[in-house]
C-alpha positions in Angstrom: -19.9 17.3 -1.0 -16.8 15.2 -0.3 -16.8 12.1 -2.4 -15.6 8.6 -1.5 -11.9 8.2 -2.4 -11.3 4.6 -3.3 -7.5 5.1 -3.2 -7.1 7.0 0.0 -6.4 4.3 2.6 -4.5 1.9 0.4 -2.3 4.5 -1.2 -1.4 6.1 2.2 -0.5 2.6 3.4 1.6 1.8 0.3 3.3 5.2 0.5 4.2 4.6 4.2 5.7 1.3 3.2 7.7 2.9 0.4 9.0 5.7 2.7 9.9 3.4 5.6 11.6 1.0 3.2 13.6 3.8 1.6 15.0 4.7 5.1 15.7 1.0 5.7 17.7 0.8 2.5 19.6 4.0 3.4 20.4 2.7 6.8 21.6 -0.8 5.7 25.2 -1.6 5.9 25.5 -3.9 2.9 28.9 -5.1 4.2 26.8 -6.9 6.9 25.2 -9.8 5.0 22.7 -10.6 7.8 21.6 -7.0 8.0 21.3 -6.9 4.2 19.2 -10.1 4.2 16.6 -8.4 6.4 16.4 -5.4 4.0 16.2 -7.7 1.0 13.2 -9.5 2.6 11.5 -6.2 3.1 12.1 -5.1 -0.5 10.7 -8.4 -1.8 7.6 -7.7 0.3 7.3 -4.2 -1.3 7.4 -5.6 -4.8 5.0 -8.4 -4.0 2.4 -6.0 -2.4 2.6 -3.6 -5.4 2.1 -6.5 -7.8 -1.0 -7.6 -6.0 -2.2 -4.0 -5.7 -1.8 -3.5 -9.5 -3.7 -6.7 -10.1 -6.6 -5.6 -7.9 -6.8 -2.3 -9.7 -6.6 -3.9 -13.1 -9.4 -6.4 -12.2 -11.8 -4.3 -10.2 -11.1 -0.6 -10.8 -9.9 -0.2 -14.3 -12.5 -2.6 -15.6 -15.1 -0.1 -14.4 -13.2 2.9 -15.9 -12.9 1.0 -19.2 -16.7 1.0 -19.7 -16.6 4.8 -20.0 -13.1 5.9 -20.7 -11.3 2.9 -22.4 -8.2 4.9 -23.5 -7.7 6.1 -19.9 -8.0 2.6 -18.5 -5.5 1.3 -21.1 -3.0 4.1 -20.3 -3.0 3.2 -16.6 -2.8 -0.5 -17.4 0.3 0.2 -19.4 1.8 2.1 -16.4 1.3 -1.1 -14.5 3.3 -2.9 -17.1 6.1 -0.4 -16.5 5.8 -0.9 -12.8 6.1 -4.6 -13.3 9.3 -4.1 -15.3 10.8 -1.8 -12.6 9.9 -4.5 -10.0 11.7 -7.1 -12.1 14.8 -4.8 -12.3 14.7 -4.4 -8.5 14.4 -8.1 -8.0 17.3 -8.7 -10.4 19.5 -6.4 -8.3 18.6 -8.3 -5.2 19.5 -11.6 -6.9 22.8 -10.1 -8.0 23.6 -9.3 -4.4 22.6 -12.7 -3.1 24.5 -14.6 -5.7 27.8 -12.5 -5.5 30.6 -14.8 -4.3 32.6 -12.2 -2.4 31.7 -9.3 -0.2 33.1 -6.6 -2.4 30.9 -7.8 -5.2 27.9 -7.7 -2.9 28.7 -4.2 -1.9 28.9 -3.2 -5.6 25.6 -4.9 -6.3 24.1 -3.0 -3.3 24.5 0.2 -5.3 22.2 -1.2 -8.0 19.7 -2.2 -5.3 19.6 1.4 -4.0 19.3 2.9 -7.4 16.6 0.4 -8.6 14.6 1.0 -5.4 14.6 4.7 -5.8 13.3 4.4 -9.4 10.6 2.0 -8.3 9.5 4.2 -5.4 9.5 7.5 -7.4 7.5 5.9 -10.2 4.9 4.4 -7.9 4.4 7.7 -5.9 3.8 9.6 -9.1 1.6 6.8 -10.5 -0.6 6.8 -7.4 -0.9 10.6 -7.5 -2.0 10.3 -11.1 -4.6 7.7 -10.3 -6.1 10.0 -7.6 -6.1 13.0 -10.0 -7.4 11.2 -13.1 -9.2 8.0 -12.1 -11.2 9.4 -9.1 -13.0 12.0 -11.2 -14.0 9.4 -13.7 -15.4 7.1 -11.0 -17.2 10.0 -9.4 -18.7 11.1 -12.8 -20.3 7.8 -13.6 -20.8 6.1 -10.2 -22.4 6.8 -6.8 -20.3 6.5 -3.7 -22.2 3.3 -2.8 -21.2 1.8 -6.1 -17.5 2.8 -5.6 -17.6 1.4 -2.1 -18.8 -1.9 -3.5 -15.6 -2.0 -5.6 -13.6 -1.7 -2.4 -15.6 -4.4 -0.8 -14.9 -6.7 -3.8 -11.2 -6.0 -3.5 -11.1 -6.7 0.2 -13.1 -9.9 -0.1 -10.5 -11.3 -2.5 -7.5 -10.5 -0.4 -6.2 -13.4 1.7 -6.3 -12.8 5.4 -2.6 -12.9 5.9 -2.0 -10.4 3.2 -4.8 -8.2 4.6 -3.1 -8.1 8.0 0.1 -6.8 6.3 -1.8 -4.2 4.3 -3.8 -3.1 7.3 -0.6 -2.6 9.3 0.8 -0.2 6.7 -2.5 1.6 6.3 -2.6 2.2 10.1 0.9 3.6 9.9 0.1 5.8 7.0 -3.3 7.3 8.0 -4.0 10.2 10.3 -6.0 9.8 13.5 -9.3 10.9 12.1 -8.9 8.5 9.2 -8.1 5.6 11.5 -11.0 6.4 13.7 -13.4 6.6 10.8 -12.1 3.3 9.5 -12.5 1.6 12.9 -16.0 2.9 13.3 -16.9 1.7 9.8 -15.5 -1.8 10.4 -17.2 -1.9 13.8 -20.6 -1.1 12.2 -20.4 -3.2 9.1 -18.0 -6.1 9.7 -18.1 -9.1 12.1 -16.8 -8.5 15.6 -13.6 -10.6 15.0 -12.7 -8.4 12.1 -13.0 -5.3 14.1 -11.0 -6.7 17.0 -8.2 -7.8 14.7 -8.0 -4.3 13.3 -8.2 -2.7 16.7 -5.2 -4.9 17.9 -3.2 -3.8 14.8 -3.9 -0.2 15.6 -2.9 -0.6 19.3 0.3 -2.4 18.2 1.4 0.0 15.4 0.4 3.4 16.7 2.5 5.3 19.3 0.9 5.3 22.7 -0.2 8.9 22.5 -1.8 8.5 19.1 -3.6 5.3 20.0 -5.0 7.0 23.1 -6.4 9.8 21.0 -8.0 7.3 18.6 -9.4 5.4 21.5 -10.9 8.6 23.0 -12.5 9.4 19.7 -14.0 6.0 19.5 -15.3 6.2 23.0 -16.7 9.6 22.5 -18.6 8.4 19.4 -20.0 5.5 21.4 -21.2 7.8 24.2 -23.0 10.1 21.7 -24.7 7.2 19.9 
């Protein structure tokens, strides 16, 4: 039986954000200060979302793991400390660029931005993979799917609406069609109508027309069979 993966949606969304931002960093001409400012704003968003994600995991996920495997919970919390440090290094490189007095200094600082971003991205991709390989089996061993889903509900309930909209956008971009369809069906069944409509609008806006049509057909088919 396939168990509920508490990390699936959010990790796919965060990885989509990391990949997209990596391309944005690569494409940025840091001689163009206006163009660079847009990229800097995106990187700041990345660091902020990962900080909030780590806080949610520390508070709601690792606290459950700690009851049964305290050493594992501690090890992953220490990885979040390293993640915070890498985020600070990245923010420091951004500040170096913004505070540089001449364009040649800014371009030199941009090399640090690119290097710091790659280190931050690689660490987080590996960290998320370890969470799925190590934390999931512990949650499955000691908790039912309903109990694990309740953790997700706690996390979502404590995310501000504006932040949830940003996270939902990247999850839509990162998930496959079947995963998006399942998500929409679950929200339609269990959440208030405005919540479903909001997510539906995000899906329509973020998905290419062909993919959105396929998702819509799956939703319609499910409604017809119900």
